[in-house]
C-alpha positions as a Markdown table, in Angstrom:
| # | Residue | x | y | z |
|---|---|---|---|---|
| 1 | Met | 27.1 | 48.3 | -29.2 |
| 2 | Glu | 24.5 | 45.8 | -27.1 |
| 3 | His | 22.0 | 46.1 | -29.5 |
| 4 | Ile | 24.4 | 45.1 | -32.4 |
| 5 | Glu | 26.2 | 42.2 | -30.6 |
| 6 | Leu | 22.8 | 40.7 | -29.3 |
| 7 | Phe | 21.7 | 41.1 | -33.4 |
| 8 | Phe | 24.6 | 39.4 | -34.7 |
| 9 | Lys | 24.9 | 37.1 | -31.8 |
| 10 | Ser | 21.4 | 35.6 | -32.5 |
| 11 | Ile | 21.6 | 35.7 | -36.4 |
| 12 | Phe | 24.7 | 33.5 | -36.2 |
| 13 | Ile | 25.8 | 31.8 | -32.9 |
| 14 | Asp | 22.4 | 31.4 | -31.4 |
| 15 | Asn | 20.6 | 30.6 | -34.9 |
| 16 | Met | 17.2 | 28.7 | -34.4 |
| 17 | Val | 17.7 | 26.4 | -36.8 |
| 18 | Phe | 21.5 | 25.4 | -36.4 |
| 19 | Ala | 21.8 | 26.1 | -32.9 |
| 20 | Thr | 18.7 | 24.7 | -31.4 |
| 21 | Phe | 17.3 | 23.2 | -33.7 |
| 22 | Leu | 13.5 | 24.7 | -33.6 |
| 23 | Gly | 11.1 | 25.0 | -36.4 |
| 24 | Met | 12.5 | 21.9 | -38.2 |
| 25 | Cys | 9.2 | 20.6 | -39.7 |
| 26 | Ser | 8.5 | 24.2 | -42.1 |
| 27 | Tyr | 12.4 | 24.5 | -42.5 |
| 28 | Leu | 12.6 | 21.0 | -44.3 |
| 29 | Ala | 8.8 | 21.1 | -45.7 |
| 30 | Val | 8.7 | 24.3 | -47.4 |
| 31 | Ser | 12.2 | 24.6 | -48.4 |
| 32 | Lys | 12.1 | 23.2 | -51.8 |
| 33 | Lys | 12.0 | 26.5 | -53.9 |
| 34 | Val | 13.4 | 29.9 | -53.3 |
| 35 | Ser | 10.4 | 31.6 | -53.4 |
| 36 | Thr | 8.2 | 29.9 | -50.8 |
| 37 | Ala | 11.4 | 29.9 | -48.4 |
| 38 | Val | 11.5 | 33.7 | -49.1 |
| 39 | Gly | 7.9 | 34.0 | -48.3 |
| 40 | Leu | 7.8 | 32.1 | -45.2 |
| 41 | Gly | 11.0 | 33.4 | -43.9 |
| 42 | Ala | 9.6 | 36.9 | -44.2 |
| 43 | Ala | 6.6 | 35.5 | -42.5 |
| 44 | Val | 8.7 | 34.6 | -39.5 |
| 45 | Ile | 10.6 | 38.0 | -39.3 |
| 46 | Phe | 7.7 | 39.6 | -39.0 |
| 47 | Val | 5.6 | 37.5 | -36.8 |
| 48 | Leu | 9.2 | 37.2 | -34.3 |
| 49 | Ala | 9.6 | 40.8 | -34.6 |
| 50 | Ile | 6.3 | 41.7 | -33.3 |
| 51 | Thr | 5.8 | 39.0 | -30.9 |
| 52 | Val | 8.8 | 38.8 | -28.8 |
| 53 | Pro | 8.5 | 42.4 | -27.6 |
| 54 | Leu | 4.9 | 42.0 | -26.9 |
| 55 | Asn | 5.5 | 39.2 | -25.1 |
| 56 | Trp | 8.4 | 40.9 | -23.1 |
| 57 | Leu | 5.8 | 43.6 | -22.2 |
| 58 | Leu | 3.4 | 40.8 | -20.8 |
| 59 | Asp | 6.4 | 39.0 | -19.1 |
| 60 | Gln | 7.4 | 42.1 | -17.6 |
| 61 | Tyr | 4.0 | 43.9 | -16.4 |
| 62 | Leu | 1.9 | 40.9 | -16.0 |
| 63 | Leu | 3.4 | 37.8 | -15.6 |
| 64 | Gln | 6.4 | 37.6 | -13.4 |
| 65 | Pro | 6.6 | 37.2 | -9.5 |
| 66 | Gly | 5.4 | 41.0 | -8.3 |
| 67 | Ala | 4.7 | 41.9 | -11.9 |
| 68 | Leu | 1.5 | 43.4 | -10.9 |
| 69 | Ser | 2.9 | 46.4 | -8.5 |
| 70 | Trp | 2.0 | 48.7 | -10.5 |
| 71 | Leu | -1.8 | 48.0 | -10.2 |
| 72 | Gly | -1.2 | 48.6 | -5.9 |
| 73 | Glu | 0.6 | 47.1 | -3.0 |
| 74 | Glu | -1.8 | 44.7 | -3.0 |
| 75 | Tyr | -1.0 | 43.0 | -6.2 |
| 76 | Ala | 2.4 | 42.7 | -5.4 |
| 77 | Ser | 2.4 | 39.2 | -3.9 |
| 78 | Tyr | 1.0 | 38.0 | -7.4 |
| 79 | Asp | 2.4 | 35.2 | -9.1 |
| 80 | Leu | 1.4 | 34.6 | -12.9 |
| 81 | Ser | 4.3 | 32.9 | -14.3 |
| 82 | Phe | 2.1 | 29.8 | -15.0 |
| 83 | Leu | 0.1 | 31.9 | -17.7 |
| 84 | Ser | 3.2 | 31.9 | -19.9 |
| 85 | Phe | 2.9 | 29.6 | -22.3 |
| 86 | Ile | -0.8 | 30.5 | -23.1 |
| 87 | Met | -0.3 | 34.1 | -23.1 |
| 88 | Phe | 2.7 | 33.8 | -25.5 |
| 89 | Ile | 0.9 | 31.8 | -27.5 |
| 90 | Ala | -2.0 | 33.7 | -27.7 |
| 91 | Thr | -0.1 | 36.3 | -28.8 |
| 92 | Ile | 1.7 | 34.3 | -31.4 |
| 93 | Ala | -1.6 | 32.9 | -32.7 |
| 94 | Thr | -3.2 | 36.7 | -33.2 |
| 95 | Met | -0.2 | 37.7 | -35.3 |
| 96 | Val | -0.2 | 34.8 | -37.2 |
| 97 | Gln | -3.7 | 35.0 | -38.3 |
| 98 | Leu | -2.8 | 38.6 | -39.1 |
| 99 | Val | 0.1 | 37.6 | -41.6 |
| 100 | Glu | -2.2 | 34.8 | -43.0 |
| 101 | Ile | -4.8 | 37.3 | -43.8 |
| 102 | Val | -2.5 | 39.6 | -45.1 |
| 103 | Val | -0.7 | 37.3 | -47.5 |
| 104 | Glu | -3.9 | 35.7 | -49.0 |
| 105 | Lys | -5.1 | 39.3 | -50.0 |
| 106 | Phe | -2.1 | 40.4 | -51.5 |
| 107 | Ser | -0.4 | 37.5 | -52.8 |
| 108 | Pro | -2.6 | 34.6 | -53.1 |
| 109 | Ser | 0.0 | 32.7 | -55.2 |
| 110 | Leu | 2.2 | 32.7 | -52.3 |
| 111 | Tyr | -0.8 | 31.6 | -49.8 |
| 112 | Asn | -1.3 | 28.9 | -51.8 |
| 113 | Ser | 2.4 | 27.6 | -52.2 |
| 114 | Leu | 2.9 | 27.8 | -48.6 |
| 115 | Gly | -0.4 | 25.7 | -47.8 |
| 116 | Ile | -1.1 | 24.9 | -44.3 |
| 117 | Phe | 2.4 | 26.0 | -43.2 |
| 118 | Leu | 1.6 | 29.4 | -43.2 |
| 119 | Pro | -1.4 | 29.0 | -40.1 |
| 120 | Leu | 1.3 | 26.3 | -38.4 |
| 121 | Ile | 3.7 | 29.4 | -37.9 |
| 122 | Ala | 1.3 | 29.7 | -34.3 |
| 123 | Val | 2.9 | 26.3 | -33.8 |
| 124 | Asn | 6.2 | 26.8 | -35.1 |
| 125 | Cys | 8.8 | 26.0 | -31.8 |
| 126 | Ala | 10.7 | 28.9 | -33.2 |
| 127 | Ile | 8.6 | 31.3 | -32.7 |
| 128 | Leu | 7.5 | 30.2 | -29.3 |
| 129 | Gly | 11.5 | 29.2 | -28.5 |
| 130 | Gly | 12.2 | 32.9 | -29.4 |
| 131 | Ser | 9.7 | 34.2 | -26.7 |
| 132 | Leu | 11.0 | 32.2 | -24.2 |
| 133 | Phe | 14.6 | 32.4 | -24.7 |
| 134 | Met | 13.8 | 35.7 | -24.4 |
| 135 | Gln | 12.2 | 35.2 | -20.9 |
| 136 | Ser | 15.2 | 32.7 | -19.9 |
| 137 | Arg | 17.8 | 34.8 | -20.7 |
| 138 | Glu | 16.3 | 38.2 | -18.8 |
| 139 | Ile | 16.4 | 40.4 | -21.6 |
| 140 | Ala | 16.5 | 43.9 | -19.6 |
| 141 | Thr | 14.8 | 46.4 | -22.2 |
| 142 | Leu | 11.8 | 46.7 | -25.1 |
| 143 | Gly | 14.6 | 48.0 | -27.7 |
| 144 | Leu | 17.1 | 44.9 | -27.1 |
| 145 | Ala | 13.7 | 42.7 | -26.8 |
| 146 | Thr | 12.8 | 44.0 | -30.1 |
| 147 | Thr | 16.3 | 43.4 | -31.5 |
| 148 | Tyr | 16.7 | 39.7 | -30.4 |
| 149 | Gly | 13.1 | 39.1 | -32.2 |
| 150 | Ile | 14.3 | 40.5 | -35.6 |
| 151 | Gly | 17.5 | 38.8 | -35.6 |
| 152 | Ser | 16.5 | 35.5 | -34.5 |
| 153 | Gly | 14.0 | 35.7 | -37.7 |
| 154 | Ile | 16.4 | 36.7 | -40.1 |
| 155 | Gly | 18.9 | 33.7 | -38.7 |
| 156 | Trp | 15.6 | 31.6 | -39.3 |
| 157 | Phe | 15.1 | 33.0 | -42.9 |
| 158 | Leu | 18.7 | 33.0 | -43.8 |
| 159 | Ala | 18.6 | 29.1 | -42.8 |
| 160 | Ile | 15.7 | 28.2 | -44.8 |
| 161 | Leu | 16.9 | 30.6 | -47.8 |
| 162 | Ala | 19.8 | 29.1 | -47.8 |
| 163 | Ile | 18.8 | 25.5 | -47.5 |
| 164 | Ala | 16.4 | 25.9 | -50.5 |
| 165 | Ala | 19.2 | 27.3 | -52.7 |
| 166 | Ile | 20.8 | 24.2 | -51.9 |
| 167 | Arg | 18.4 | 21.9 | -52.7 |
| 168 | Glu | 17.2 | 23.9 | -55.9 |
| 169 | Lys | 21.0 | 23.3 | -57.3 |
| 170 | Ile | 21.3 | 19.9 | -55.7 |
| 171 | Arg | 18.7 | 18.5 | -58.2 |
| 172 | Tyr | 21.2 | 18.6 | -60.9 |
| 173 | Ser | 23.6 | 16.5 | -58.9 |
| 174 | Asn | 24.6 | 12.7 | -58.8 |
| 175 | Val | 22.9 | 11.9 | -55.2 |
| 176 | Pro | 23.1 | 8.5 | -54.3 |
| 177 | Pro | 19.8 | 7.1 | -54.3 |
| 178 | Ala | 19.5 | 6.1 | -50.8 |
| 179 | Leu | 20.3 | 9.7 | -49.7 |
| 180 | Arg | 17.8 | 11.4 | -52.1 |
| 181 | Gly | 15.2 | 13.5 | -50.5 |
| 182 | Leu | 15.4 | 14.4 | -46.8 |
| 183 | Gly | 18.4 | 12.1 | -46.2 |
| 184 | Ile | 20.6 | 14.9 | -48.2 |
| 185 | Thr | 19.0 | 17.5 | -46.4 |
| 186 | Phe | 19.5 | 16.5 | -43.2 |
| 187 | Ile | 23.4 | 15.8 | -44.1 |
| 188 | Ile | 23.8 | 19.3 | -45.5 |
| 189 | Thr | 22.1 | 20.9 | -42.5 |
| 190 | Gly | 24.3 | 18.9 | -40.5 |
| 191 | Leu | 27.0 | 20.7 | -42.2 |
| 192 | Met | 25.5 | 24.1 | -42.0 |
| 193 | Ala | 25.0 | 23.9 | -38.5 |
| 194 | Ile | 29.1 | 22.9 | -37.9 |
| 195 | Gly | 29.8 | 25.7 | -39.9 |
| 196 | Phe | 27.5 | 28.1 | -38.1 |
| 197 | Met | 29.4 | 27.2 | -34.8 |
| 198 | Ser | 32.6 | 29.0 | -36.0 |
| 199 | Phe | 30.8 | 32.1 | -35.8 |
| 200 | Gly | 30.7 | 31.7 | -32.0 |
| 201 | Gly | 34.7 | 33.2 | -32.0 |
| 202 | Met | 33.1 | 36.4 | -33.4 |
| 203 | Leu | 32.0 | 37.5 | -29.6 |
| 204 | Thr | 34.0 | 35.3 | -27.4 |
| 205 | Gly | 37.1 | 35.2 | -29.1 |
| 206 | Gly | 37.7 | 39.2 | -28.2 |
| 207 | Asp | 36.9 | 38.6 | -24.6 |
| 208 | Asp | 39.0 | 35.6 | -24.0 |
| 209 | Glu | 42.2 | 38.2 | -25.6 |
| 210 | Gly | 40.8 | 40.8 | -23.1 |
| 211 | Lys | 40.9 | 38.6 | -20.3 |
| 212 | Lys | 44.2 | 37.2 | -20.9 |
| 213 | Glu | 45.6 | 41.0 | -21.0 |
| 214 | Glu | 43.8 | 41.9 | -17.9 |
| 215 | Gln | 45.7 | 38.9 | -16.4 |
| 216 | Thr | 48.8 | 39.8 | -17.6 |
| 217 | Val | 48.4 | 43.8 | -16.6 |
| 218 | His | 47.6 | 42.4 | -13.0 |
| 219 | Val | 50.5 | 39.5 | -12.9 |
| 220 | Ser | 53.3 | 42.4 | -14.1 |
| 221 | Ser | 51.5 | 44.8 | -11.5 |
| 222 | Asp | 52.1 | 42.5 | -8.9 |
| 223 | Glu | 55.8 | 41.9 | -9.9 |
| 224 | Asn | 56.4 | 45.4 | -9.7 |
| 225 | Ile | 54.9 | 45.6 | -6.2 |
| 226 | Lys | 57.2 | 43.1 | -5.4 |
| 227 | Glu | 60.2 | 44.4 | -6.8 |
| 228 | Glu | 59.7 | 47.7 | -5.2 |
| 229 | Lys | 59.2 | 46.0 | -1.6 |
| 230 | Val | 62.3 | 44.4 | -2.3 |
| 231 | Leu | 63.9 | 47.7 | -3.4 |
| 232 | Ala | 62.5 | 49.5 | -0.4 |
| 233 | Asn | 64.1 | 46.4 | 2.2 |
| 234 | Asn | 67.4 | 46.7 | 0.6 |
| 235 | Ile | 67.4 | 50.5 | 0.9 |
| 236 | Lys | 66.7 | 50.1 | 4.6 |
| 237 | Val | 69.1 | 47.6 | 5.5 |
| 238 | Asn | 71.7 | 49.9 | 3.5 |
| 239 | Glu | 70.7 | 53.0 | 5.7 |
């Protein structure tokens, strides 16, 4: 259940584009065609699915204060957290280089259409943000880190796919000249972000109802206890 909740939360509620507005440069530049958006989105899913669990392992067994205790007690006091950015970016750059080689080998047309934005995945703030959010939220296990990475990638993929489909259709619409291009794209992105905010009730609404029910149960139980005490006192008085 925890994996499912984290998966859907990372896609709809904590969406990289619509919740934190990370990765906007690639989101805006490569979303003119659905075909290129699908290619870049798939690459982002792959990179996040690999780098987030790898960086979780680095964080747990190398970077956190006391993480080197597995080497011996004399290393337990070491704190390498200042290397987090360097290590995370090195892992991301390695995976992006692998993706670039694979795409160039098997799909030269997609490689040419993505252009400079494929190698720029290495400095895409959404990719680094996935690892930093994983670290700050203290995700407990490797499985949850993998789920979070895949969910975050799918969320970014859905965002760029949706805006690419809209931008292809909007070419045939009567958009005011002052808003054509990035102007109407920013407006649509803002409206989509507001729409995605409504998904926050999927996971929080049930919790609020559960808390209200618990409070009601506690209140009713307290009232029952008071009534029992009053009855007991009345019985004693009558005796």
